[in-house]
N, CA, C and O atoms as a DFTB+ gen file, in Angstrom:
476 C
 N C O
     1  1       0.841      -1.157       0.000
     2  2       0.000       0.000       0.000
     3  2       0.899       1.237       0.000
     4  3       1.885       1.302       0.734
     5  1       0.547       2.204      -0.825
     6  2       1.338       3.420      -0.933
     7  2       0.780       4.469       0.029
     8  3      -0.423       4.732       0.063
     9  1       1.682       5.056       0.805
    10  2       1.285       6.032       1.818
    11  2       1.001       7.389       1.192
    12  3       1.656       7.797       0.232
    13  1       0.017       8.079       1.749
    14  2      -0.361       9.397       1.257
    15  2      -0.050      10.479       2.283
    16  3      -0.336      11.655       2.057
    17  1       0.540      10.080       3.416
    18  2       0.964      11.046       4.423
    19  2       2.162      10.486       5.189
    20  3       2.402       9.278       5.194
    21  1       2.895      11.366       5.822
    22  2       4.088      10.980       6.576
    23  2       3.664      10.581       7.994
    24  3       2.929      11.311       8.659
    25  1       4.140       9.405       8.450
    26  2       3.758       8.908       9.773
    27  2       4.986       8.618      10.622
    28  3       6.048       8.247      10.121
    29  1       4.804       8.800      11.922
    30  2       5.853       8.531      12.903
    31  2       5.337       7.519      13.916
    32  3       4.130       7.328      14.060
    33  1       6.267       6.874      14.616
    34  2       5.920       5.958      15.696
    35  2       6.200       6.636      17.026
    36  3       7.131       7.431      17.144
    37  1       5.384       6.315      18.031
    38  2       5.666       6.843      19.365
    39  2       6.860       6.097      19.944
    40  3       7.361       5.157      19.327
    41  1       7.318       6.505      21.121
    42  2       8.576       5.990      21.669
    43  2       8.610       4.469      21.827
    44  3       9.633       3.845      21.544
    45  1       7.500       3.860      22.278
    46  2       7.510       2.400      22.461
    47  2       7.138       1.643      21.185
    48  3       7.019       0.418      21.190
    49  1       6.960       2.381      20.106
    50  2       6.686       1.827      18.766
    51  2       5.415       0.995      18.690
    52  3       5.314       0.081      17.871
    53  1       4.444       1.308      19.544
    54  2       3.189       0.558      19.545
    55  2       2.082       1.277      18.786
    56  3       1.020       0.702      18.551
    57  1       2.321       2.542      18.396
    58  2       1.272       3.341      17.772
    59  2       1.879       4.297      16.752
    60  3       2.954       4.856      16.968
    61  1       1.175       4.475      15.644
    62  2       1.595       5.438      14.626
    63  2       0.841       6.750      14.849
    64  3      -0.331       6.749      15.226
    65  1       1.527       7.858      14.612
    66  2       0.910       9.178      14.754
    67  2       1.266      10.023      13.540
    68  3       2.183       9.694      12.787
    69  1       0.530      11.116      13.360
    70  2       0.796      12.013      12.240
    71  2       2.067      12.815      12.482
    72  3       2.580      12.881      13.598
    73  1       2.556      13.419      11.415
    74  2       3.788      14.188      11.484
    75  2       3.679      15.336      12.484
    76  3       4.673      15.685      13.121
    77  1       2.520      15.917      12.634
    78  2       2.325      17.066      13.517
    79  2       2.247      16.696      15.007
    80  3       2.281      17.581      15.862
    81  1       2.146      15.417      15.319
    82  2       2.027      14.970      16.716
    83  2       3.391      15.035      17.403
    84  3       4.389      14.560      16.861
    85  1       3.428      15.635      18.612
    86  2       4.689      15.778      19.343
    87  2       5.193      14.455      19.910
    88  3       6.373      14.349      20.244
    89  1       4.347      13.459      20.027
    90  2       4.760      12.162      20.575
    91  2       5.534      11.317      19.562
    92  3       6.148      10.320      19.940
    93  1       5.516      11.695      18.293
    94  2       6.214      10.938      17.259
    95  2       7.721      11.009      17.436
    96  3       8.297      12.097      17.466
    97  1       8.365       9.844      17.554
    98  2       9.819       9.803      17.769
    99  2      10.569       9.190      16.586
   100  3      11.673       9.625      16.257
   101  1       9.974       8.183      15.949
   102  2      10.658       7.445      14.887
   103  2       9.836       7.506      13.601
   104  3       8.618       7.330      13.630
   105  1      10.491       7.751      12.495
   106  2       9.806       7.815      11.206
   107  2       9.357       6.415      10.790
   108  3      10.172       5.496      10.699
   109  1       8.082       6.261      10.542
   110  2       7.551       4.986      10.043
   111  2       7.610       4.974       8.528
   112  3       8.111       4.024       7.928
   113  1       7.099       6.027       7.909
   114  2       7.139       6.099       6.441
   115  2       6.927       7.541       5.993
   116  3       6.327       8.353       6.698
   117  1       7.429       7.827       4.815
   118  2       7.203       9.144       4.242
   119  2       6.131       9.030       3.161
   120  3       5.730       7.927       2.789
   121  1       5.686      10.138       2.678
   122  2       4.641      10.167       1.662
   123  2       5.140       9.470       0.394
   124  3       6.222       9.781      -0.105
   125  1       4.352       8.533      -0.121
   126  2       4.708       7.800      -1.331
   127  2       5.419       6.478      -1.063
   128  3       5.635       5.701      -1.993
   129  1       5.788       6.205       0.193
   130  2       6.485       4.963       0.532
   131  2       5.496       3.798       0.563
   132  3       4.295       3.984       0.761
   133  1       6.030       2.603       0.363
   134  2       5.214       1.387       0.408
   135  2       5.198       0.828       1.840
   136  3       6.227       0.798       2.515
   137  1       4.034       0.394       2.283
   138  2       3.865      -0.206       3.605
   139  2       3.206      -1.567       3.408
   140  3       2.276      -1.708       2.614
   141  1       3.695      -2.560       4.134
   142  2       3.118      -3.903       3.995
   143  2       1.717      -3.946       4.606
   144  3       1.339      -3.084       5.399
   145  1       0.962      -4.967       4.218
   146  2      -0.397      -5.124       4.751
   147  2      -0.381      -5.348       6.258
   148  3      -1.254      -4.858       6.974
   149  1       0.615      -6.090       6.735
   150  2       0.720      -6.353       8.175
   151  2       0.953      -5.062       8.958
   152  3       0.321      -4.831       9.989
   153  1       1.873      -4.219       8.458
   154  2       2.130      -2.940       9.123
   155  2       0.891      -2.056       9.085
   156  3       0.540      -1.422      10.080
   157  1       0.236      -2.018       7.936
   158  2      -0.960      -1.186       7.789
   159  2      -2.050      -1.640       8.768
   160  3      -2.711      -0.807       9.387
   161  1      -2.233      -2.925       8.907
   162  2      -3.252      -3.444       9.821
   163  2      -2.875      -3.157      11.273
   164  3      -3.718      -2.748      12.071
   165  1      -1.617      -3.371      11.605
   166  2      -1.176      -3.180      12.978
   167  2      -1.299      -1.719      13.416
   168  3      -1.768      -1.442      14.520
   169  1      -0.881      -0.784      12.557
   170  2      -0.876       0.630      12.928
   171  2      -2.158       1.359      12.553
   172  3      -2.288       2.544      12.858
   173  1      -3.108       0.697      11.905
   174  2      -4.391       1.318      11.571
   175  2      -4.329       2.228      10.361
   176  3      -4.923       3.306      10.359
   177  1      -3.617       1.801       9.334
   178  2      -3.502       2.587       8.114
   179  2      -4.502       2.040       7.100
   180  3      -4.501       0.851       6.781
   181  1      -5.357       2.935       6.601
   182  2      -6.386       2.529       5.636
   183  2      -6.265       3.430       4.410
   184  3      -6.313       4.653       4.534
   185  1      -6.109       2.840       3.239
   186  2      -5.983       3.559       1.966
   187  2      -4.892       4.634       1.989
   188  3      -5.045       5.695       1.384
   189  1      -3.784       4.349       2.696
   190  2      -2.663       5.270       2.723
   191  2      -2.762       6.348       3.788
   192  3      -1.845       7.157       3.926
   193  1      -3.848       6.378       4.541
   194  2      -4.030       7.358       5.601
   195  2      -4.151       6.652       6.953
   196  3      -4.599       5.509       7.042
   197  1      -3.737       7.370       7.999
   198  2      -3.870       6.857       9.353
   199  2      -5.314       7.044       9.809
   200  3      -5.833       8.160       9.838
   201  1      -5.944       5.944      10.159
   202  2      -7.328       5.997      10.631
   203  2      -7.308       5.896      12.153
   204  3      -6.904       4.864      12.690
   205  1      -7.734       6.944      12.862
   206  2      -7.710       6.922      14.328
   207  2      -8.562       5.776      14.896
   208  3      -9.693       5.553      14.464
   209  1      -7.998       5.065      15.861
   210  2      -8.725       3.984      16.527
   211  2      -8.720       2.669      15.771
   212  3      -9.323       1.703      16.239
   213  1      -8.057       2.589      14.608
   214  2      -8.082       1.366      13.818
   215  2      -6.891       0.457      14.061
   216  3      -6.867      -0.674      13.574
   217  1      -5.907       0.931      14.802
   218  2      -4.718       0.103      14.997
   219  2      -4.996      -1.030      15.974
   220  3      -5.860      -0.913      16.843
   221  1      -4.273      -2.103      15.831
   222  2      -4.420      -3.271      16.700
   223  2      -4.085      -2.889      18.135
   224  3      -4.776      -3.304      19.066
   225  1      -3.038      -2.108      18.318
   226  2      -2.625      -1.709      19.660
   227  2      -3.715      -0.904      20.352
   228  3      -3.969      -1.105      21.539
   229  1      -4.367       0.008      19.627
   230  2      -5.439       0.811      20.214
   231  2      -6.652      -0.054      20.557
   232  3      -7.296       0.162      21.583
   233  1      -6.963      -1.028      19.706
   234  2      -8.097      -1.902      19.975
   235  2      -7.847      -2.757      21.212
   236  3      -8.750      -2.953      22.025
   237  1      -6.629      -3.264      21.358
   238  2      -6.285      -4.062      22.540
   239  2      -6.360      -3.196      23.797
   240  3      -6.872      -3.634      24.827
   241  1      -5.848      -1.966      23.711
   242  2      -5.890      -1.059      24.859
   243  2      -7.331      -0.723      25.233
   244  3      -7.669      -0.644      26.414
   245  1      -8.167      -0.529      24.238
   246  2      -9.579      -0.220      24.482
   247  2     -10.274      -1.396      25.164
   248  3     -11.037      -1.200      26.110
   249  1     -10.018      -2.602      24.697
   250  2     -10.614      -3.787      25.317
   251  2     -10.144      -3.951      26.757
   252  3     -10.929      -4.330      27.627
   253  1      -8.880      -3.670      27.011
   254  2      -8.339      -3.776      28.373
   255  2      -9.033      -2.785      29.300
   256  3      -9.386      -3.130      30.427
   257  1      -9.229      -1.556      28.831
   258  2      -9.905      -0.543      29.638
   259  2     -11.355      -0.939      29.885
   260  3     -11.867      -0.762      30.990
   261  1     -12.017      -1.472      28.867
   262  2     -13.413      -1.899      29.025
   263  2     -13.524      -3.021      30.052
   264  3     -14.431      -3.012      30.883
   265  1     -12.614      -3.982      30.001
   266  2     -12.639      -5.087      30.962
   267  2     -12.407      -4.581      32.379
   268  3     -13.051      -5.034      33.325
   269  1     -11.487      -3.644      32.512
   270  2     -11.163      -3.132      33.843
   271  2     -12.310      -2.305      34.421
   272  3     -12.492      -2.266      35.638
   273  1     -13.083      -1.643      33.559
   274  2     -14.158      -0.795      34.051
   275  2     -15.438      -1.571      34.373
   276  3     -16.314      -1.048      35.061
   277  1     -15.558      -2.799      33.890
   278  2     -16.740      -3.605      34.191
   279  2     -16.697      -4.049      35.640
   280  3     -15.641      -4.429      36.144
   281  1     -17.852      -4.003      36.320
   282  2     -17.859      -4.504      37.702
   283  2     -17.692      -6.019      37.705
   284  3     -18.217      -6.730      36.849
   285  1     -16.947      -6.479      38.692
   286  2     -16.704      -7.916      38.782
   287  2     -17.931      -8.599      39.347
   288  3     -18.568      -8.102      40.276
   289  1     -18.249      -9.739      38.774
   290  2     -19.377     -10.519      39.252
   291  2     -18.933     -11.333      40.450
   292  3     -17.835     -11.888      40.483
   293  1     -19.817     -11.388      41.432
   294  2     -19.508     -12.202      42.601
   295  2     -19.789     -13.649      42.267
   296  3     -20.819     -13.985      41.683
   297  1     -18.871     -14.482      42.642
   298  2     -19.052     -15.910      42.396
   299  2     -19.883     -16.513      43.510
   300  3     -19.719     -16.190      44.687
   301  1     -20.771     -17.387      43.109
   302  2     -21.581     -18.083      44.095
   303  2     -20.780     -19.237      44.657
   304  3     -20.004     -19.885      43.953
   305  1     -20.985     -19.480      45.939
   306  2     -20.301     -20.601      46.559
   307  2     -20.912     -21.885      46.032
   308  3     -22.111     -21.964      45.765
   309  1     -20.073     -22.874      45.892
   310  2     -20.533     -24.165      45.398
   311  2     -21.547     -24.735      46.385
   312  3     -21.372     -24.639      47.600
   313  1     -22.601     -25.325      45.846
   314  2     -23.635     -25.909      46.696
   315  2     -23.059     -27.077      47.475
   316  3     -22.273     -27.868      46.953
   317  1     -23.462     -27.169      48.718
   318  2     -22.967     -28.257      49.555
   319  2     -23.542     -29.572      49.060
   320  3     -24.659     -29.622      48.546
   321  1     -22.773     -30.626      49.218
   322  2     -23.237     -31.936      48.796
   323  2     -24.407     -32.342      49.677
   324  3     -24.502     -31.924      50.830
   325  1     -25.278     -33.143      49.138
   326  2     -26.495     -33.522      49.863
   327  2     -26.241     -34.697      50.798
   328  3     -26.970     -35.689      50.774
   329  1     -25.222     -34.580      51.607
   330  2     -24.939     -35.600      52.605
   331  2     -25.592     -35.159      53.908
   332  3     -25.525     -33.986      54.274
   333  1     -26.219     -36.091      54.601
   334  2     -26.849     -35.692      55.856
   335  2     -25.786     -35.285      56.882
   336  3     -24.752     -35.937      57.028
   337  1     -26.067     -34.218      57.564
   338  2     -25.126     -33.747      58.574
   339  2     -25.420     -34.467      59.877
   340  3     -26.569     -34.580      60.304
   341  1     -24.371     -34.943      60.484
   342  2     -24.530     -35.616      61.767
   343  2     -23.899     -34.740      62.827
   344  3     -22.866     -34.106      62.613
   345  1     -24.540     -34.725      63.957
   346  2     -23.985     -33.898      65.026
   347  2     -23.032     -34.740      65.853
   348  3     -23.431     -35.709      66.498
   349  1     -21.796     -34.361      65.823
   350  2     -20.769     -35.055      66.587
   351  2     -20.300     -34.128      67.698
   352  3     -20.168     -32.922      67.489
   353  1     -20.057     -34.669      68.838
   354  2     -19.509     -33.816      69.884
   355  2     -18.141     -33.293      69.464
   356  3     -17.347     -34.022      68.869
   357  1     -17.871     -32.049      69.769
   358  2     -16.607     -31.435      69.356
   359  2     -15.416     -32.044      70.066
   360  3     -14.315     -32.073      69.517
   361  1     -15.622     -32.531      71.278
   362  2     -14.515     -33.092      72.044
   363  2     -14.082     -34.454      71.532
   364  3     -12.932     -34.856      71.709
   365  1     -14.997     -35.156      70.904
   366  2     -14.704     -36.521      70.467
   367  2     -13.894     -36.500      69.176
   368  3     -14.287     -35.865      68.197
   369  1     -12.791     -37.180      69.181
   370  2     -11.950     -37.275      67.990
   371  2     -12.358     -38.506      67.207
   372  3     -12.819     -39.482      67.800
   373  1     -12.204     -38.490      65.904
   374  2     -12.551     -39.676      65.120
   375  2     -11.650     -40.846      65.513
   376  3     -10.451     -40.691      65.741
   377  1     -12.265     -41.997      65.581
   378  2     -11.508     -43.190      65.976
   379  2     -10.725     -43.712      64.793
   380  3     -11.229     -43.761      63.671
   381  1      -9.519     -44.093      65.045
   382  2      -8.717     -44.688      63.989
   383  2      -8.267     -46.060      64.466
   384  3      -8.103     -46.312      65.659
   385  1      -8.079     -46.914      63.509
   386  2      -7.653     -48.274      63.862
   387  2      -6.214     -48.235      64.343
   388  3      -5.341     -47.650      63.701
   389  1      -5.990     -48.851      65.451
   390  2      -4.644     -48.898      65.987
   391  2      -4.075     -50.287      65.749
   392  3      -4.702     -51.295      66.075
   393  1      -2.906     -50.322      65.190
   394  2      -2.244     -51.590      64.900
   395  2      -1.169     -51.787      65.950
   396  3      -0.267     -50.965      66.112
   397  1      -1.291     -52.900      66.659
   398  2      -0.318     -53.192      67.712
   399  2       0.986     -53.647      67.085
   400  3       1.006     -54.516      66.213
   401  1       2.064     -53.052      67.539
   402  2       3.365     -53.457      67.033
   403  2       3.837     -54.675      67.831
   404  3       3.637     -54.732      69.045
   405  1       4.443     -55.624      67.177
   406  2       4.893     -56.836      67.884
   407  2       6.020     -56.512      68.862
   408  3       6.854     -55.641      68.613
   409  1       6.023     -57.215      69.947
   410  2       7.077     -57.024      70.939
   411  2       8.349     -57.709      70.462
   412  3       8.307     -58.790      69.875
   413  1       9.445     -57.081      70.714
   414  2      10.730     -57.667      70.360
   415  2      11.495     -57.861      71.669
   416  3      11.729     -56.919      72.426
   417  1      11.867     -59.091      71.900
   418  2      12.606     -59.381      73.138
   419  2      13.911     -60.068      72.806
   420  3      14.090     -60.617      71.719
   421  1      14.822     -60.028      73.769
   422  2      16.116     -60.675      73.579
   423  2      16.218     -61.760      74.662
   424  3      16.164     -61.497      75.863
   425  1      16.364     -62.972      74.172
   426  2      16.474     -64.090      75.114
   427  2      17.745     -64.872      74.822
   428  3      17.852     -65.548      73.799
   429  1      18.671     -64.775      75.701
   430  2      19.907     -65.547      75.575
   431  2      20.645     -65.295      74.287
   432  3      21.121     -66.255      73.682
   433  1      20.772     -64.059      73.823
   434  2      21.529     -63.741      72.628
   435  2      20.727     -63.890      71.341
   436  3      21.242     -63.590      70.263
   437  1      19.469     -64.348      71.427
   438  2      18.621     -64.494      70.245
   439  2      17.494     -63.474      70.359
   440  3      16.864     -63.353      71.410
   441  1      17.241     -62.735      69.269
   442  2      16.161     -61.753      69.284
   443  2      14.914     -62.429      68.738
   444  3      14.933     -63.013      67.654
   445  1      13.809     -62.341      69.516
   446  2      12.540     -62.947      69.109
   447  2      11.455     -61.896      69.105
   448  3      11.472     -60.950      69.893
   449  1      10.486     -62.084      68.179
   450  2       9.360     -61.170      68.152
   451  2       8.249     -61.724      69.066
   452  3       8.465     -62.716      69.763
   453  1       7.071     -61.092      69.065
   454  2       5.986     -61.475      69.956
   455  2       5.479     -62.878      69.713
   456  3       4.830     -63.432      70.600
   457  1       5.735     -63.493      68.562
   458  2       5.280     -64.847      68.245
   459  2       6.360     -65.883      68.573
   460  3       6.238     -67.043      68.180
   461  1       7.384     -65.487      69.269
   462  2       8.498     -66.344      69.636
   463  2       9.234     -66.900      68.435
   464  3       9.735     -68.023      68.478
   465  1       9.304     -66.123      67.359
   466  2      10.094     -66.521      66.180
   467  2      11.345     -65.671      66.153
   468  3      11.331     -64.487      66.488
   469  1      12.430     -66.313      65.743
   470  2      13.705     -65.613      65.675
   471  2      13.698     -64.604      64.537
   472  3      13.158     -64.852      63.459
   473  1      14.300     -63.489      64.804
   474  2      14.383     -62.449      63.771
   475  2      15.757     -62.455      63.149
   476  3      16.034     -61.654      62.256
């Protein structure tokens, strides 16, 4: 696409501005220069002219501002499972199975477990 006006990029190179804009730091193209379709789409250039609000960077910034300005929806707490609630005394701890460890004894230089088998 052939440019019909001179355009500059702002300092972070995310937006194209007209020659008269004080924020322009880097020359993007001069009048009559060729610009690729990708550059034209990214910077919002239509038919050789800069179209305000058409650049990809401006659209992304606008969407970000819109998202930030929307009130956040409160999330509902997940519904409790339909298990019947039982009232347990707070002092009572849940019972767990206790496994008795075998006794190990030493008899005359031989170590035996609780079943009187040598280890």
